[in-house]
N, C-alpha and C positions, 0 to 999 in steps of 0.2 A: 504494500500500500504506500510505503514511503516513496518508492520509485514513481508511482503514479502521481503523488503529490508534487513531485519535482518537475513534472511535465509542464511546458508552457506552449501556448498557441502563438501563432504569428501575431505581431502587433496589430495588424489590421483586423484580426478576428477577436480581439479581446473584448470588444463591446458586445459580441454575440455569445461568447462562451465563458462561463464563470470558472474560476479556479477549481481544481479537483477537490480541495478541502471544503470549499463552499458546497459543492454538489453532494459530497458525502454527508455534510451536516444536514442538508435538506432531506436526504434519505432517512437519517436518524430521527428527525423531527416529524416527518410525514411518510412513514414506511408503507402506508396503505395506498399512496398515489405516486410516490417517487421510487424509481428503480435505477441503481447505478449502472452505467454503461461506459466502457472505455474502448476507443478505437485507436490503434497505433499503426503507423506505416508498417507495411510488410505483413499485415493480417488480412489482406484482401480489400481494404478500404471500406467506406461507409455503405456502398451499394450491397456488397456481399453480406455485410453485417446485418443490415435490415432485412434482406431477403431470408436469411437464416432465422430471423425472429418471426417470420410469417407475414411480413409486408408483401404486397403485390404491386407491381408496376401498373400505373393507371394513366399514363400519358406523359407529356413533356411541358415544361414551362416555356415561356417565350425565350428564355436564355438557353434552352436545350437541356435543362436538368430534368431528371425523372421525378414525377410525382408518385407517391405511394400511398397505399391505405392498408388497413388491417381490419378484418372482420371481428368485431367485438361482441357479436350477438351469441356466439356459441362457444 
């Protein structure tokens, strides 16, 4: 866990991604709604990560990025 807490995102991403320690604190405070996830280079990237969780590709954004969804009814 300490190695994860030492990770930093690129400066341009900092406004979108909280530090790992903050994310872990949110999971501790809200375990019923927050789940920790960590994606590192060399592990297939975010697309493979989300597909393994059960997300499905549902189209593209105007920028060419995939949109995904997950069936939460069953």
